[in-house]
Structure formats: C-alpha cells, structure tokens
C-alpha positions as CSV (number, residue, x, y, z in Angstrom):
1,X,3.3,-35.7,14.0
2,X,0.4,-35.7,11.5
3,X,2.7,-35.0,8.5
4,X,5.1,-37.8,9.7
5,X,2.2,-40.3,9.9
6,X,0.9,-39.2,6.5
7,X,4.3,-39.8,4.9
8,X,3.7,-43.5,5.5
9,X,0.8,-43.4,3.0
10,X,1.2,-43.1,-0.7
11,X,-0.7,-43.7,-3.9
12,X,0.8,-44.3,-7.3
13,X,-1.2,-45.2,-10.4
14,X,1.3,-47.9,-11.2
15,X,0.9,-49.7,-7.8
16,X,-2.4,-51.4,-7.0
17,X,-4.3,-49.2,-9.4
18,X,-3.5,-46.1,-7.5
19,X,-5.2,-47.0,-4.3
20,X,-3.6,-45.5,-1.2
21,X,-1.2,-47.9,0.5
22,X,1.1,-47.8,3.5
23,X,4.8,-47.8,3.3
24,X,6.2,-50.5,1.0
25,X,3.7,-53.1,2.3
26,X,1.1,-53.0,-0.5
27,X,-1.7,-53.1,2.1
28,X,-4.6,-50.9,1.1
29,X,-5.6,-48.2,3.5
30,X,-9.2,-49.4,2.6
31,X,-8.4,-52.9,3.8
32,X,-7.2,-51.8,7.2
33,X,-10.2,-49.5,7.7
34,X,-12.7,-52.2,6.8
35,X,-11.1,-54.6,9.3
36,X,-11.2,-51.9,12.0
37,X,-14.8,-51.3,11.2
38,X,-15.5,-55.0,11.8
39,X,-14.0,-54.7,15.2
40,X,-10.5,-56.1,14.6
41,X,-8.1,-54.4,17.0
42,X,-4.6,-53.2,16.3
43,X,-3.0,-56.1,18.2
44,X,-4.7,-58.5,15.7
45,X,-3.2,-56.6,12.8
46,X,0.2,-56.8,14.3
47,X,-0.2,-60.6,14.8
48,X,-1.5,-61.0,11.2
49,X,0.9,-58.6,9.6
50,X,4.0,-58.5,11.7
51,X,5.6,-55.9,9.5
52,X,3.0,-53.4,10.6
53,X,3.7,-50.9,13.3
54,X,1.2,-49.0,15.4
55,X,2.0,-45.9,13.5
56,X,1.1,-47.6,10.2
57,X,-2.4,-48.1,11.5
58,X,-2.6,-44.6,12.9
59,X,-1.4,-43.3,9.6
60,X,-4.2,-45.1,7.8
61,X,-6.8,-43.7,10.2
62,X,-5.4,-40.2,9.9
63,X,-5.4,-40.5,6.1
64,X,-9.1,-41.6,6.1
65,X,-10.1,-38.7,8.3
66,X,-8.1,-36.2,6.3
67,X,-9.5,-37.3,3.0
68,X,-13.1,-38.0,4.2
69,X,-13.6,-35.5,7.1
C-alpha cells in the first residue's frame, strides 16, 4: 500500500523547481501539508480541488513522514 501511495508523488527539476508534487496535478506536497496543519480537512480539499482523491492526500502525508520521520 505504501509504495502504491508514494507512486502518486514525484519530483522533477523541470517541474515547479523540483518540489515534490502529486500525480499530474502540480499541487505541491508542501501546500497540502500546510493546509492540513491549519486545520483544513480532507473534505475541504476535495471540494476545492475536485481532481484530488483521498489517496492523493494520504500519499502526501506518507511522503512527508517518509522524508521527515
């Protein structure tokens, strides 16, 4: 499950200066994490960004905890 989620995250120096982003959406991992830290819940993400799936949010969290344990 973890590797499947992490496959949703990529970083490419030619895209958004190499910051980690989720599948094709150009939404920084960092952006989602900051919003979660401010108390914005998953359902608000889905409303704001209808192309996001719950697993996209989970992938960003997993990525953060994998990179910054």
